[in-house]
mmCIF entry with sequence, helices, sheets and N, C-alpha, C, O atoms, coordinates in Angstrom:
data_MODEL
# 
_entry.id   MODEL 
# 
_entity.id                         1 
_entity.type                       polymer 
_entity.pdbx_number_of_molecules   1 
# 
_entity_poly.entity_id                      1 
_entity_poly.type                           'polypeptide(L)' 
_entity_poly.nstd_linkage                   no 
_entity_poly.nstd_monomer                   no 
_entity_poly.pdbx_seq_one_letter_code       MHYNFCRIHQTLRVTPAMEAGVTDRLWEIADVVDLVEAATPKPNRPATYRKREISN 
_entity_poly.pdbx_seq_one_letter_code_can   MHYNFCRIHQTLRVTPAMEAGVTDRLWEIADVVDLVEAATPKPNRPATYRKREISN 
_entity_poly.pdbx_strand_id                 A 
# 
loop_
_entity_poly_seq.entity_id 
_entity_poly_seq.num 
_entity_poly_seq.mon_id 
_entity_poly_seq.hetero 
1 1  MET n 
1 2  HIS n 
1 3  TYR n 
1 4  ASN n 
1 5  PHE n 
1 6  CYS n 
1 7  ARG n 
1 8  ILE n 
1 9  HIS n 
1 10 GLN n 
1 11 THR n 
1 12 LEU n 
1 13 ARG n 
1 14 VAL n 
1 15 THR n 
1 16 PRO n 
1 17 ALA n 
1 18 MET n 
1 19 GLU n 
1 20 ALA n 
1 21 GLY n 
1 22 VAL n 
1 23 THR n 
1 24 ASP n 
1 25 ARG n 
1 26 LEU n 
1 27 TRP n 
1 28 GLU n 
1 29 ILE n 
1 30 ALA n 
1 31 ASP n 
1 32 VAL n 
1 33 VAL n 
1 34 ASP n 
1 35 LEU n 
1 36 VAL n 
1 37 GLU n 
1 38 ALA n 
1 39 ALA n 
1 40 THR n 
1 41 PRO n 
1 42 LYS n 
1 43 PRO n 
1 44 ASN n 
1 45 ARG n 
1 46 PRO n 
1 47 ALA n 
1 48 THR n 
1 49 TYR n 
1 50 ARG n 
1 51 LYS n 
1 52 ARG n 
1 53 GLU n 
1 54 ILE n 
1 55 SER n 
1 56 ASN n 
# 
_struct_asym.id          A 
_struct_asym.entity_id   1 
# 
loop_
_struct_conf.conf_type_id 
_struct_conf.id 
_struct_conf.pdbx_PDB_helix_id 
_struct_conf.beg_label_comp_id 
_struct_conf.beg_label_asym_id 
_struct_conf.beg_label_seq_id 
_struct_conf.pdbx_beg_PDB_ins_code 
_struct_conf.end_label_comp_id 
_struct_conf.end_label_asym_id 
_struct_conf.end_label_seq_id 
_struct_conf.pdbx_end_PDB_ins_code 
_struct_conf.beg_auth_comp_id 
_struct_conf.beg_auth_asym_id 
_struct_conf.beg_auth_seq_id 
_struct_conf.end_auth_comp_id 
_struct_conf.end_auth_asym_id 
_struct_conf.end_auth_seq_id 
_struct_conf.pdbx_PDB_helix_class 
_struct_conf.details 
_struct_conf.pdbx_PDB_helix_length 
HELX_P HELX_P1 AA1 HIS A 2  ? CYS A 6  ? HIS A 2  CYS A 6  3 ? 5  
HELX_P HELX_P2 AA2 PRO A 16 ? ALA A 20 ? PRO A 16 ALA A 20 1 ? 5  
HELX_P HELX_P3 AA3 ILE A 29 ? ALA A 39 ? ILE A 29 ALA A 39 1 ? 11 
# 
_struct_conf_type.id          HELX_P 
_struct_conf_type.criteria    ? 
_struct_conf_type.reference   ? 
# 
loop_
_atom_site.group_PDB 
_atom_site.id 
_atom_site.type_symbol 
_atom_site.label_atom_id 
_atom_site.label_alt_id 
_atom_site.label_comp_id 
_atom_site.label_asym_id 
_atom_site.label_entity_id 
_atom_site.label_seq_id 
_atom_site.pdbx_PDB_ins_code 
_atom_site.Cartn_x 
_atom_site.Cartn_y 
_atom_site.Cartn_z 
_atom_site.occupancy 
_atom_site.B_iso_or_equiv 
_atom_site.pdbx_formal_charge 
_atom_site.auth_seq_id 
_atom_site.auth_comp_id 
_atom_site.auth_asym_id 
_atom_site.auth_atom_id 
_atom_site.pdbx_PDB_model_num 
ATOM 1   N N  . MET A 1 1  ? -3.749  -3.371  9.967   1.00 0.00 ? 1  MET A N  1 
ATOM 2   C CA . MET A 1 1  ? -4.096  -4.024  8.721   1.00 0.00 ? 1  MET A CA 1 
ATOM 3   C C  . MET A 1 1  ? -3.978  -5.535  8.877   1.00 0.00 ? 1  MET A C  1 
ATOM 4   O O  . MET A 1 1  ? -4.879  -6.284  8.500   1.00 0.00 ? 1  MET A O  1 
ATOM 5   N N  . HIS A 1 2  ? -2.861  -5.964  9.433   1.00 0.00 ? 2  HIS A N  1 
ATOM 6   C CA . HIS A 1 2  ? -2.641  -7.407  9.552   1.00 0.00 ? 2  HIS A CA 1 
ATOM 7   C C  . HIS A 1 2  ? -3.697  -8.049  10.441  1.00 0.00 ? 2  HIS A C  1 
ATOM 8   O O  . HIS A 1 2  ? -4.262  -9.086  10.092  1.00 0.00 ? 2  HIS A O  1 
ATOM 9   N N  . TYR A 1 3  ? -3.962  -7.440  11.579  1.00 0.00 ? 3  TYR A N  1 
ATOM 10  C CA . TYR A 1 3  ? -4.926  -8.020  12.514  1.00 0.00 ? 3  TYR A CA 1 
ATOM 11  C C  . TYR A 1 3  ? -6.325  -8.068  11.912  1.00 0.00 ? 3  TYR A C  1 
ATOM 12  O O  . TYR A 1 3  ? -7.028  -9.067  12.065  1.00 0.00 ? 3  TYR A O  1 
ATOM 13  N N  . ASN A 1 4  ? -6.733  -7.019  11.239  1.00 0.00 ? 4  ASN A N  1 
ATOM 14  C CA . ASN A 1 4  ? -8.102  -6.934  10.743  1.00 0.00 ? 4  ASN A CA 1 
ATOM 15  C C  . ASN A 1 4  ? -8.343  -7.659  9.425   1.00 0.00 ? 4  ASN A C  1 
ATOM 16  O O  . ASN A 1 4  ? -9.460  -8.113  9.176   1.00 0.00 ? 4  ASN A O  1 
ATOM 17  N N  . PHE A 1 5  ? -7.329  -7.780  8.578   1.00 0.00 ? 5  PHE A N  1 
ATOM 18  C CA . PHE A 1 5  ? -7.546  -8.343  7.254   1.00 0.00 ? 5  PHE A CA 1 
ATOM 19  C C  . PHE A 1 5  ? -6.830  -9.675  7.008   1.00 0.00 ? 5  PHE A C  1 
ATOM 20  O O  . PHE A 1 5  ? -7.279  -10.461 6.175   1.00 0.00 ? 5  PHE A O  1 
ATOM 21  N N  . CYS A 1 6  ? -5.735  -9.944  7.708   1.00 0.00 ? 6  CYS A N  1 
ATOM 22  C CA . CYS A 1 6  ? -4.929  -11.139 7.421   1.00 0.00 ? 6  CYS A CA 1 
ATOM 23  C C  . CYS A 1 6  ? -5.034  -12.234 8.487   1.00 0.00 ? 6  CYS A C  1 
ATOM 24  O O  . CYS A 1 6  ? -4.883  -13.415 8.176   1.00 0.00 ? 6  CYS A O  1 
ATOM 25  N N  . ARG A 1 7  ? -5.283  -11.860 9.702   1.00 0.00 ? 7  ARG A N  1 
ATOM 26  C CA . ARG A 1 7  ? -5.247  -12.817 10.807  1.00 0.00 ? 7  ARG A CA 1 
ATOM 27  C C  . ARG A 1 7  ? -6.652  -13.323 11.135  1.00 0.00 ? 7  ARG A C  1 
ATOM 28  O O  . ARG A 1 7  ? -7.569  -12.535 11.365  1.00 0.00 ? 7  ARG A O  1 
ATOM 29  N N  . ILE A 1 8  ? -6.805  -14.629 11.154  1.00 0.00 ? 8  ILE A N  1 
ATOM 30  C CA . ILE A 1 8  ? -8.096  -15.236 11.501  1.00 0.00 ? 8  ILE A CA 1 
ATOM 31  C C  . ILE A 1 8  ? -8.250  -15.230 13.017  1.00 0.00 ? 8  ILE A C  1 
ATOM 32  O O  . ILE A 1 8  ? -7.392  -15.738 13.739  1.00 0.00 ? 8  ILE A O  1 
ATOM 33  N N  . HIS A 1 9  ? -9.341  -14.657 13.488  1.00 0.00 ? 9  HIS A N  1 
ATOM 34  C CA . HIS A 1 9  ? -9.629  -14.567 14.911  1.00 0.00 ? 9  HIS A CA 1 
ATOM 35  C C  . HIS A 1 9  ? -10.052 -15.937 15.428  1.00 0.00 ? 9  HIS A C  1 
ATOM 36  O O  . HIS A 1 9  ? -10.779 -16.658 14.745  1.00 0.00 ? 9  HIS A O  1 
ATOM 37  N N  . GLN A 1 10 ? -9.607  -16.300 16.620  1.00 0.00 ? 10 GLN A N  1 
ATOM 38  C CA . GLN A 1 10 ? -9.874  -17.634 17.161  1.00 0.00 ? 10 GLN A CA 1 
ATOM 39  C C  . GLN A 1 10 ? -11.352 -17.888 17.404  1.00 0.00 ? 10 GLN A C  1 
ATOM 40  O O  . GLN A 1 10 ? -11.858 -18.951 17.046  1.00 0.00 ? 10 GLN A O  1 
ATOM 41  N N  . THR A 1 11 ? -12.052 -16.943 18.001  1.00 0.00 ? 11 THR A N  1 
ATOM 42  C CA . THR A 1 11 ? -13.453 -17.182 18.336  1.00 0.00 ? 11 THR A CA 1 
ATOM 43  C C  . THR A 1 11 ? -14.387 -16.932 17.155  1.00 0.00 ? 11 THR A C  1 
ATOM 44  O O  . THR A 1 11 ? -15.438 -17.563 17.053  1.00 0.00 ? 11 THR A O  1 
ATOM 45  N N  . LEU A 1 12 ? -14.012 -16.017 16.264  1.00 0.00 ? 12 LEU A N  1 
ATOM 46  C CA . LEU A 1 12 ? -14.862 -15.712 15.114  1.00 0.00 ? 12 LEU A CA 1 
ATOM 47  C C  . LEU A 1 12 ? -14.693 -16.720 13.982  1.00 0.00 ? 12 LEU A C  1 
ATOM 48  O O  . LEU A 1 12 ? -15.625 -16.964 13.215  1.00 0.00 ? 12 LEU A O  1 
ATOM 49  N N  . ARG A 1 13 ? -13.514 -17.296 13.884  1.00 0.00 ? 13 ARG A N  1 
ATOM 50  C CA . ARG A 1 13 ? -13.134 -18.222 12.807  1.00 0.00 ? 13 ARG A CA 1 
ATOM 51  C C  . ARG A 1 13 ? -12.983 -17.523 11.453  1.00 0.00 ? 13 ARG A C  1 
ATOM 52  O O  . ARG A 1 13 ? -12.816 -18.185 10.429  1.00 0.00 ? 13 ARG A O  1 
ATOM 53  N N  . VAL A 1 14 ? -13.039 -16.210 11.445  1.00 0.00 ? 14 VAL A N  1 
ATOM 54  C CA . VAL A 1 14 ? -12.778 -15.373 10.270  1.00 0.00 ? 14 VAL A CA 1 
ATOM 55  C C  . VAL A 1 14 ? -12.038 -14.129 10.762  1.00 0.00 ? 14 VAL A C  1 
ATOM 56  O O  . VAL A 1 14 ? -11.866 -13.940 11.967  1.00 0.00 ? 14 VAL A O  1 
ATOM 57  N N  . THR A 1 15 ? -11.603 -13.288 9.835   1.00 0.00 ? 15 THR A N  1 
ATOM 58  C CA . THR A 1 15 ? -10.952 -12.043 10.239  1.00 0.00 ? 15 THR A CA 1 
ATOM 59  C C  . THR A 1 15 ? -12.014 -11.046 10.712  1.00 0.00 ? 15 THR A C  1 
ATOM 60  O O  . THR A 1 15 ? -13.178 -11.158 10.327  1.00 0.00 ? 15 THR A O  1 
ATOM 61  N N  . PRO A 1 16 ? -11.626 -10.077 11.538  1.00 0.00 ? 16 PRO A N  1 
ATOM 62  C CA . PRO A 1 16 ? -12.595 -9.057  11.954  1.00 0.00 ? 16 PRO A CA 1 
ATOM 63  C C  . PRO A 1 16 ? -13.199 -8.280  10.777  1.00 0.00 ? 16 PRO A C  1 
ATOM 64  O O  . PRO A 1 16 ? -14.371 -7.906  10.817  1.00 0.00 ? 16 PRO A O  1 
ATOM 65  N N  . ALA A 1 17 ? -12.406 -8.039  9.736   1.00 0.00 ? 17 ALA A N  1 
ATOM 66  C CA . ALA A 1 17 ? -12.921 -7.324  8.567   1.00 0.00 ? 17 ALA A CA 1 
ATOM 67  C C  . ALA A 1 17 ? -13.969 -8.158  7.831   1.00 0.00 ? 17 ALA A C  1 
ATOM 68  O O  . ALA A 1 17 ? -14.950 -7.614  7.325   1.00 0.00 ? 17 ALA A O  1 
ATOM 69  N N  . MET A 1 18 ? -13.769 -9.462  7.769   1.00 0.00 ? 18 MET A N  1 
ATOM 70  C CA . MET A 1 18 ? -14.750 -10.338 7.127   1.00 0.00 ? 18 MET A CA 1 
ATOM 71  C C  . MET A 1 18 ? -16.030 -10.383 7.957   1.00 0.00 ? 18 MET A C  1 
ATOM 72  O O  . MET A 1 18 ? -17.130 -10.384 7.404   1.00 0.00 ? 18 MET A O  1 
ATOM 73  N N  . GLU A 1 19 ? -15.895 -10.418 9.254   1.00 0.00 ? 19 GLU A N  1 
ATOM 74  C CA . GLU A 1 19 ? -17.060 -10.448 10.140  1.00 0.00 ? 19 GLU A CA 1 
ATOM 75  C C  . GLU A 1 19 ? -17.872 -9.155  10.024  1.00 0.00 ? 19 GLU A C  1 
ATOM 76  O O  . GLU A 1 19 ? -19.100 -9.174  10.096  1.00 0.00 ? 19 GLU A O  1 
ATOM 77  N N  . ALA A 1 20 ? -17.169 -8.032  9.843   1.00 0.00 ? 20 ALA A N  1 
ATOM 78  C CA . ALA A 1 20 ? -17.841 -6.739  9.726   1.00 0.00 ? 20 ALA A CA 1 
ATOM 79  C C  . ALA A 1 20 ? -18.408 -6.502  8.332   1.00 0.00 ? 20 ALA A C  1 
ATOM 80  O O  . ALA A 1 20 ? -19.139 -5.535  8.119   1.00 0.00 ? 20 ALA A O  1 
ATOM 81  N N  . GLY A 1 21 ? -18.084 -7.367  7.392   1.00 0.00 ? 21 GLY A N  1 
ATOM 82  C CA . GLY A 1 21 ? -18.595 -7.216  6.035   1.00 0.00 ? 21 GLY A CA 1 
ATOM 83  C C  . GLY A 1 21 ? -17.782 -6.268  5.166   1.00 0.00 ? 21 GLY A C  1 
ATOM 84  O O  . GLY A 1 21 ? -18.242 -5.865  4.097   1.00 0.00 ? 21 GLY A O  1 
ATOM 85  N N  . VAL A 1 22 ? -16.590 -5.907  5.604   1.00 0.00 ? 22 VAL A N  1 
ATOM 86  C CA . VAL A 1 22 ? -15.728 -5.013  4.832   1.00 0.00 ? 22 VAL A CA 1 
ATOM 87  C C  . VAL A 1 22 ? -15.121 -5.736  3.637   1.00 0.00 ? 22 VAL A C  1 
ATOM 88  O O  . VAL A 1 22 ? -14.965 -5.148  2.566   1.00 0.00 ? 22 VAL A O  1 
ATOM 89  N N  . THR A 1 23 ? -14.783 -6.989  3.813   1.00 0.00 ? 23 THR A N  1 
ATOM 90  C CA . THR A 1 23 ? -14.196 -7.797  2.752   1.00 0.00 ? 23 THR A CA 1 
ATOM 91  C C  . THR A 1 23 ? -14.768 -9.203  2.813   1.00 0.00 ? 23 THR A C  1 
ATOM 92  O O  . THR A 1 23 ? -15.306 -9.626  3.837   1.00 0.00 ? 23 THR A O  1 
ATOM 93  N N  . ASP A 1 24 ? -14.645 -9.917  1.710   1.00 0.00 ? 24 ASP A N  1 
ATOM 94  C CA . ASP A 1 24 ? -15.174 -11.285 1.688   1.00 0.00 ? 24 ASP A CA 1 
ATOM 95  C C  . ASP A 1 24 ? -14.082 -12.332 1.514   1.00 0.00 ? 24 ASP A C  1 
ATOM 96  O O  . ASP A 1 24 ? -14.376 -13.509 1.303   1.00 0.00 ? 24 ASP A O  1 
ATOM 97  N N  . ARG A 1 25 ? -12.824 -11.912 1.600   1.00 0.00 ? 25 ARG A N  1 
ATOM 98  C CA . ARG A 1 25 ? -11.727 -12.861 1.428   1.00 0.00 ? 25 ARG A CA 1 
ATOM 99  C C  . ARG A 1 25 ? -10.629 -12.596 2.442   1.00 0.00 ? 25 ARG A C  1 
ATOM 100 O O  . ARG A 1 25 ? -10.547 -11.515 3.026   1.00 0.00 ? 25 ARG A O  1 
ATOM 101 N N  . LEU A 1 26 ? -9.797  -13.589 2.640   1.00 0.00 ? 26 LEU A N  1 
ATOM 102 C CA . LEU A 1 26 ? -8.649  -13.496 3.524   1.00 0.00 ? 26 LEU A CA 1 
ATOM 103 C C  . LEU A 1 26 ? -7.502  -12.852 2.756   1.00 0.00 ? 26 LEU A C  1 
ATOM 104 O O  . LEU A 1 26 ? -7.095  -13.358 1.710   1.00 0.00 ? 26 LEU A O  1 
ATOM 105 N N  . TRP A 1 27 ? -6.982  -11.749 3.262   1.00 0.00 ? 27 TRP A N  1 
ATOM 106 C CA . TRP A 1 27 ? -5.904  -11.040 2.586   1.00 0.00 ? 27 TRP A CA 1 
ATOM 107 C C  . TRP A 1 27 ? -4.564  -11.661 2.948   1.00 0.00 ? 27 TRP A C  1 
ATOM 108 O O  . TRP A 1 27 ? -4.414  -12.265 4.010   1.00 0.00 ? 27 TRP A O  1 
ATOM 109 N N  . GLU A 1 28 ? -3.608  -11.510 2.072   1.00 0.00 ? 28 GLU A N  1 
ATOM 110 C CA . GLU A 1 28 ? -2.235  -11.911 2.343   1.00 0.00 ? 28 GLU A CA 1 
ATOM 111 C C  . GLU A 1 28 ? -1.415  -10.647 2.576   1.00 0.00 ? 28 GLU A C  1 
ATOM 112 O O  . GLU A 1 28 ? -1.851  -9.543  2.249   1.00 0.00 ? 28 GLU A O  1 
ATOM 113 N N  . ILE A 1 29 ? -0.232  -10.817 3.141   1.00 0.00 ? 29 ILE A N  1 
ATOM 114 C CA . ILE A 1 29 ? 0.641   -9.672  3.389   1.00 0.00 ? 29 ILE A CA 1 
ATOM 115 C C  . ILE A 1 29 ? 0.977   -8.973  2.073   1.00 0.00 ? 29 ILE A C  1 
ATOM 116 O O  . ILE A 1 29 ? 1.094   -7.748  2.042   1.00 0.00 ? 29 ILE A O  1 
ATOM 117 N N  . ALA A 1 30 ? 1.134   -9.723  0.999   1.00 0.00 ? 30 ALA A N  1 
ATOM 118 C CA . ALA A 1 30 ? 1.444   -9.128  -0.306  1.00 0.00 ? 30 ALA A CA 1 
ATOM 119 C C  . ALA A 1 30 ? 0.335   -8.173  -0.750  1.00 0.00 ? 30 ALA A C  1 
ATOM 120 O O  . ALA A 1 30 ? 0.615   -7.166  -1.400  1.00 0.00 ? 30 ALA A O  1 
ATOM 121 N N  . ASP A 1 31 ? -0.905  -8.474  -0.411  1.00 0.00 ? 31 ASP A N  1 
ATOM 122 C CA . ASP A 1 31 ? -2.014  -7.571  -0.746  1.00 0.00 ? 31 ASP A CA 1 
ATOM 123 C C  . ASP A 1 31 ? -1.879  -6.242  -0.005  1.00 0.00 ? 31 ASP A C  1 
ATOM 124 O O  . ASP A 1 31 ? -2.147  -5.182  -0.570  1.00 0.00 ? 31 ASP A O  1 
ATOM 125 N N  . VAL A 1 32 ? -1.470  -6.301  1.246   1.00 0.00 ? 32 VAL A N  1 
ATOM 126 C CA . VAL A 1 32 ? -1.291  -5.091  2.047   1.00 0.00 ? 32 VAL A CA 1 
ATOM 127 C C  . VAL A 1 32 ? -0.125  -4.271  1.496   1.00 0.00 ? 32 VAL A C  1 
ATOM 128 O O  . VAL A 1 32 ? -0.212  -3.047  1.404   1.00 0.00 ? 32 VAL A O  1 
ATOM 129 N N  . VAL A 1 33 ? 0.959   -4.945  1.132   1.00 0.00 ? 33 VAL A N  1 
ATOM 130 C CA . VAL A 1 33 ? 2.122   -4.255  0.574   1.00 0.00 ? 33 VAL A CA 1 
ATOM 131 C C  . VAL A 1 33 ? 1.754   -3.578  -0.739  1.00 0.00 ? 33 VAL A C  1 
ATOM 132 O O  . VAL A 1 33 ? 2.153   -2.437  -0.976  1.00 0.00 ? 33 VAL A O  1 
ATOM 133 N N  . ASP A 1 34 ? 1.005   -4.256  -1.590  1.00 0.00 ? 34 ASP A N  1 
ATOM 134 C CA . ASP A 1 34 ? 0.569   -3.657  -2.855  1.00 0.00 ? 34 ASP A CA 1 
ATOM 135 C C  . ASP A 1 34 ? -0.281  -2.419  -2.616  1.00 0.00 ? 34 ASP A C  1 
ATOM 136 O O  . ASP A 1 34 ? -0.169  -1.436  -3.349  1.00 0.00 ? 34 ASP A O  1 
ATOM 137 N N  . LEU A 1 35 ? -1.120  -2.461  -1.609  1.00 0.00 ? 35 LEU A N  1 
ATOM 138 C CA . LEU A 1 35 ? -1.971  -1.322  -1.282  1.00 0.00 ? 35 LEU A CA 1 
ATOM 139 C C  . LEU A 1 35 ? -1.141  -0.120  -0.827  1.00 0.00 ? 35 LEU A C  1 
ATOM 140 O O  . LEU A 1 35 ? -1.417  1.016   -1.213  1.00 0.00 ? 35 LEU A O  1 
ATOM 141 N N  . VAL A 1 36 ? -0.134  -0.377  -0.011  1.00 0.00 ? 36 VAL A N  1 
ATOM 142 C CA . VAL A 1 36 ? 0.742   0.697   0.474   1.00 0.00 ? 36 VAL A CA 1 
ATOM 143 C C  . VAL A 1 36 ? 1.559   1.277   -0.675  1.00 0.00 ? 36 VAL A C  1 
ATOM 144 O O  . VAL A 1 36 ? 1.700   2.495   -0.786  1.00 0.00 ? 36 VAL A O  1 
ATOM 145 N N  . GLU A 1 37 ? 2.095   0.413   -1.526  1.00 0.00 ? 37 GLU A N  1 
ATOM 146 C CA . GLU A 1 37 ? 2.891   0.891   -2.657  1.00 0.00 ? 37 GLU A CA 1 
ATOM 147 C C  . GLU A 1 37 ? 2.048   1.703   -3.635  1.00 0.00 ? 37 GLU A C  1 
ATOM 148 O O  . GLU A 1 37 ? 2.543   2.665   -4.222  1.00 0.00 ? 37 GLU A O  1 
ATOM 149 N N  . ALA A 1 38 ? 0.809   1.339   -3.813  1.00 0.00 ? 38 ALA A N  1 
ATOM 150 C CA . ALA A 1 38 ? -0.064  2.092   -4.710  1.00 0.00 ? 38 ALA A CA 1 
ATOM 151 C C  . ALA A 1 38 ? -0.373  3.475   -4.157  1.00 0.00 ? 38 ALA A C  1 
ATOM 152 O O  . ALA A 1 38 ? -0.586  4.413   -4.926  1.00 0.00 ? 38 ALA A O  1 
ATOM 153 N N  . ALA A 1 39 ? -0.401  3.614   -2.848  1.00 0.00 ? 39 ALA A N  1 
ATOM 154 C CA . ALA A 1 39 ? -0.716  4.897   -2.226  1.00 0.00 ? 39 ALA A CA 1 
ATOM 155 C C  . ALA A 1 39 ? 0.506   5.811   -2.112  1.00 0.00 ? 39 ALA A C  1 
ATOM 156 O O  . ALA A 1 39 ? 0.360   7.015   -1.902  1.00 0.00 ? 39 ALA A O  1 
ATOM 157 N N  . THR A 1 40 ? 1.702   5.250   -2.247  1.00 0.00 ? 40 THR A N  1 
ATOM 158 C CA . THR A 1 40 ? 2.922   6.033   -2.145  1.00 0.00 ? 40 THR A CA 1 
ATOM 159 C C  . THR A 1 40 ? 3.117   6.845   -3.420  1.00 0.00 ? 40 THR A C  1 
ATOM 160 O O  . THR A 1 40 ? 3.096   6.284   -4.515  1.00 0.00 ? 40 THR A O  1 
ATOM 161 N N  . PRO A 1 41 ? 3.308   8.159   -3.294  1.00 0.00 ? 41 PRO A N  1 
ATOM 162 C CA . PRO A 1 41 ? 3.482   8.967   -4.504  1.00 0.00 ? 41 PRO A CA 1 
ATOM 163 C C  . PRO A 1 41 ? 4.784   8.613   -5.216  1.00 0.00 ? 41 PRO A C  1 
ATOM 164 O O  . PRO A 1 41 ? 5.799   8.338   -4.577  1.00 0.00 ? 41 PRO A O  1 
ATOM 165 N N  . LYS A 1 42 ? 4.740   8.625   -6.531  1.00 0.00 ? 42 LYS A N  1 
ATOM 166 C CA . LYS A 1 42 ? 5.910   8.333   -7.340  1.00 0.00 ? 42 LYS A CA 1 
ATOM 167 C C  . LYS A 1 42 ? 6.798   9.575   -7.383  1.00 0.00 ? 42 LYS A C  1 
ATOM 168 O O  . LYS A 1 42 ? 6.293   10.697  -7.422  1.00 0.00 ? 42 LYS A O  1 
ATOM 169 N N  . PRO A 1 43 ? 8.119   9.381   -7.377  1.00 0.00 ? 43 PRO A N  1 
ATOM 170 C CA . PRO A 1 43 ? 9.003   10.550  -7.453  1.00 0.00 ? 43 PRO A CA 1 
ATOM 171 C C  . PRO A 1 43 ? 8.896   11.217  -8.817  1.00 0.00 ? 43 PRO A C  1 
ATOM 172 O O  . PRO A 1 43 ? 8.793   10.548  -9.845  1.00 0.00 ? 43 PRO A O  1 
ATOM 173 N N  . ASN A 1 44 ? 8.922   12.539  -8.808  1.00 0.00 ? 44 ASN A N  1 
ATOM 174 C CA . ASN A 1 44 ? 8.837   13.288  -10.053 1.00 0.00 ? 44 ASN A CA 1 
ATOM 175 C C  . ASN A 1 44 ? 10.185  13.293  -10.754 1.00 0.00 ? 44 ASN A C  1 
ATOM 176 O O  . ASN A 1 44 ? 11.235  13.301  -10.112 1.00 0.00 ? 44 ASN A O  1 
ATOM 177 N N  . ARG A 1 45 ? 10.139  13.288  -12.057 1.00 0.00 ? 45 ARG A N  1 
ATOM 178 C CA . ARG A 1 45 ? 11.368  13.382  -12.832 1.00 0.00 ? 45 ARG A CA 1 
ATOM 179 C C  . ARG A 1 45 ? 11.839  14.829  -12.767 1.00 0.00 ? 45 ARG A C  1 
ATOM 180 O O  . ARG A 1 45 ? 11.044  15.757  -12.916 1.00 0.00 ? 45 ARG A O  1 
ATOM 181 N N  . PRO A 1 46 ? 13.139  15.017  -12.544 1.00 0.00 ? 46 PRO A N  1 
ATOM 182 C CA . PRO A 1 46 ? 13.620  16.403  -12.460 1.00 0.00 ? 46 PRO A CA 1 
ATOM 183 C C  . PRO A 1 46 ? 13.485  17.107  -13.809 1.00 0.00 ? 46 PRO A C  1 
ATOM 184 O O  . PRO A 1 46 ? 13.515  16.485  -14.871 1.00 0.00 ? 46 PRO A O  1 
ATOM 185 N N  . ALA A 1 47 ? 13.338  18.400  -13.725 1.00 0.00 ? 47 ALA A N  1 
ATOM 186 C CA . ALA A 1 47 ? 13.244  19.194  -14.949 1.00 0.00 ? 47 ALA A CA 1 
ATOM 187 C C  . ALA A 1 47 ? 14.551  19.088  -15.713 1.00 0.00 ? 47 ALA A C  1 
ATOM 188 O O  . ALA A 1 47 ? 15.597  18.799  -15.132 1.00 0.00 ? 47 ALA A O  1 
ATOM 189 N N  . THR A 1 48 ? 14.491  19.318  -16.986 1.00 0.00 ? 48 THR A N  1 
ATOM 190 C CA . THR A 1 48 ? 15.691  19.259  -17.803 1.00 0.00 ? 48 THR A CA 1 
ATOM 191 C C  . THR A 1 48 ? 16.624  20.392  -17.384 1.00 0.00 ? 48 THR A C  1 
ATOM 192 O O  . THR A 1 48 ? 16.220  21.547  -17.249 1.00 0.00 ? 48 THR A O  1 
ATOM 193 N N  . TYR A 1 49 ? 17.846  20.029  -17.190 1.00 0.00 ? 49 TYR A N  1 
ATOM 194 C CA . TYR A 1 49 ? 18.830  21.014  -16.786 1.00 0.00 ? 49 TYR A CA 1 
ATOM 195 C C  . TYR A 1 49 ? 19.474  21.642  -18.016 1.00 0.00 ? 49 TYR A C  1 
ATOM 196 O O  . TYR A 1 49 ? 19.806  20.955  -18.982 1.00 0.00 ? 49 TYR A O  1 
ATOM 197 N N  . ARG A 1 50 ? 19.641  22.952  -17.960 1.00 0.00 ? 50 ARG A N  1 
ATOM 198 C CA . ARG A 1 50 ? 20.334  23.636  -19.049 1.00 0.00 ? 50 ARG A CA 1 
ATOM 199 C C  . ARG A 1 50 ? 21.773  23.881  -18.610 1.00 0.00 ? 50 ARG A C  1 
ATOM 200 O O  . ARG A 1 50 ? 22.049  24.177  -17.447 1.00 0.00 ? 50 ARG A O  1 
ATOM 201 N N  . LYS A 1 51 ? 22.652  23.752  -19.547 1.00 0.00 ? 51 LYS A N  1 
ATOM 202 C CA . LYS A 1 51 ? 24.051  24.010  -19.248 1.00 0.00 ? 51 LYS A CA 1 
ATOM 203 C C  . LYS A 1 51 ? 24.254  25.513  -19.070 1.00 0.00 ? 51 LYS A C  1 
ATOM 204 O O  . LYS A 1 51 ? 23.669  26.328  -19.784 1.00 0.00 ? 51 LYS A O  1 
ATOM 205 N N  . ARG A 1 52 ? 25.080  25.846  -18.124 1.00 0.00 ? 52 ARG A N  1 
ATOM 206 C CA . ARG A 1 52 ? 25.384  27.255  -17.900 1.00 0.00 ? 52 ARG A CA 1 
ATOM 207 C C  . ARG A 1 52 ? 26.326  27.758  -18.974 1.00 0.00 ? 52 ARG A C  1 
ATOM 208 O O  . ARG A 1 52 ? 27.246  27.064  -19.406 1.00 0.00 ? 52 ARG A O  1 
ATOM 209 N N  . GLU A 1 53 ? 26.078  28.936  -19.375 1.00 0.00 ? 53 GLU A N  1 
ATOM 210 C CA . GLU A 1 53 ? 27.001  29.559  -20.305 1.00 0.00 ? 53 GLU A CA 1 
ATOM 211 C C  . GLU A 1 53 ? 28.069  30.272  -19.501 1.00 0.00 ? 53 GLU A C  1 
ATOM 212 O O  . GLU A 1 53 ? 27.773  31.050  -18.594 1.00 0.00 ? 53 GLU A O  1 
ATOM 213 N N  . ILE A 1 54 ? 29.282  30.000  -19.841 1.00 0.00 ? 54 ILE A N  1 
ATOM 214 C CA . ILE A 1 54 ? 30.390  30.613  -19.131 1.00 0.00 ? 54 ILE A CA 1 
ATOM 215 C C  . ILE A 1 54 ? 30.684  31.972  -19.761 1.00 0.00 ? 54 ILE A C  1 
ATOM 216 O O  . ILE A 1 54 ? 30.988  32.074  -20.949 1.00 0.00 ? 54 ILE A O  1 
ATOM 217 N N  . SER A 1 55 ? 30.590  32.982  -18.958 1.00 0.00 ? 55 SER A N  1 
ATOM 218 C CA . SER A 1 55 ? 30.860  34.325  -19.487 1.00 0.00 ? 55 SER A CA 1 
ATOM 219 C C  . SER A 1 55 ? 32.324  34.649  -19.317 1.00 0.00 ? 55 SER A C  1 
ATOM 220 O O  . SER A 1 55 ? 32.886  34.454  -18.239 1.00 0.00 ? 55 SER A O  1 
ATOM 221 N N  . ASN A 1 56 ? 32.933  35.132  -20.347 1.00 0.00 ? 56 ASN A N  1 
ATOM 222 C CA . ASN A 1 56 ? 34.362  35.473  -20.308 1.00 0.00 ? 56 ASN A CA 1 
ATOM 223 C C  . ASN A 1 56 ? 34.565  36.930  -20.093 1.00 0.00 ? 56 ASN A C  1 
ATOM 224 O O  . ASN A 1 56 ? 35.705  37.393  -20.034 1.00 0.00 ? 56 ASN A O  1 
# 
């Protein structure tokens, strides 16, 4: 991700993704982190627990 979207190639003077037409802007690391966080599934809330009835 970093090489293709964030790092400007020396000979191309743009990122490889920009040269390939995948994107039209230079990405920052924060953009990559946001993308990863959006793809990470959110933890599910546990079901409501019922108290056990103590049998005597």
